[in-house]
C-alpha positions as CSV (number, residue, x, y, z in Angstrom):
1,M,132.7,116.0,74.4
2,V,133.9,113.6,77.1
3,N,134.2,109.7,76.5
4,G,132.0,110.1,73.3
5,I,129.0,111.6,75.1
6,E,127.8,114.8,73.6
7,R,123.9,114.1,74.8
8,P,122.4,112.5,78.0
9,L,121.3,109.8,76.2
10,D,124.6,108.9,74.9
11,L,125.5,107.8,78.5
12,L,122.7,105.4,78.4
13,N,123.7,104.0,74.9
14,N,127.2,103.5,76.0
15,A,125.5,101.7,79.4
16,K,123.2,98.9,77.3
17,G,124.5,95.5,77.9
18,K,126.3,96.7,81.4
19,E,125.1,97.1,84.8
20,V,123.5,100.2,85.9
21,L,122.6,101.5,89.4
22,I,119.0,103.4,89.7
23,K,117.6,105.1,92.3
24,L,114.1,105.7,92.4
25,K,112.1,109.0,93.6
26,N,110.8,106.8,96.6
27,N,114.7,106.2,97.6
28,V,114.3,102.4,96.5
29,Q,117.9,101.6,94.8
30,M,117.9,99.1,92.1
31,T,120.9,97.4,89.9
32,G,120.6,95.7,86.8
33,I,121.6,94.9,82.9
34,L,120.5,97.7,80.9
35,L,118.5,96.1,78.0
36,A,116.5,99.0,76.6
37,F,115.4,102.6,77.4
38,D,113.3,105.2,75.3
39,I,113.2,108.9,75.4
40,H,111.0,109.0,78.5
41,I,114.0,107.3,80.1
42,N,111.5,104.2,80.5
43,I,114.0,101.5,81.3
44,V,114.3,97.5,80.9
45,L,116.7,95.8,83.1
46,D,117.5,92.2,83.4
47,N,118.6,90.4,86.6
48,A,117.4,93.5,88.4
49,K,117.8,93.4,91.9
50,E,116.5,95.8,94.6
51,I,119.1,97.0,97.3
52,L,117.9,96.4,100.9
53,E,119.4,97.5,104.0
54,K,122.7,96.4,104.9
55,G,123.4,95.6,101.2
56,N,120.9,92.7,101.2
57,L,119.5,92.2,97.7
58,R,115.9,91.1,96.2
59,S,116.2,89.4,93.2
60,M,113.3,90.9,90.6
61,G,114.3,89.4,87.0
62,L,113.5,91.0,84.1
63,T,112.1,94.5,85.2
64,F,110.2,97.7,83.5
65,L,110.9,100.9,85.5
66,R,109.0,103.9,84.2
67,G,111.0,106.8,83.4
68,D,109.0,109.1,85.7
69,V,109.8,107.3,88.9
70,I,113.5,107.3,88.3
71,S,115.7,110.0,90.4
72,F,119.0,109.0,88.7
73,I,121.0,106.2,86.8
74,S,124.5,105.5,87.0
75,P,126.9,102.8,85.6
76,A,127.5,100.1,88.0
77,G,128.2,100.6,91.8
78,I,126.3,100.8,94.9
79,I,125.3,103.7,97.0
80,Q,126.6,104.2,100.5
81,E,124.1,105.1,102.9
82,E,125.1,107.9,105.4
83,D,124.7,107.0,108.9
């Protein structure tokens, strides 16, 4: 057990109310405050933003992401694109 995490969903439980970074299977990256999730990893984000080219952001507001389109979820931070 590391940082109180024994199961994969423990990481998401610890991240509730905090900013998370999500990458979708189509390579879209989003960030926002994790409000809720279920066992299918359907996610509700508040203040969601899509990360566009050159670090620009597009505000999406309250957003539902379906679990089967998510590639990964990480607590806060922004992925740097490789050149």
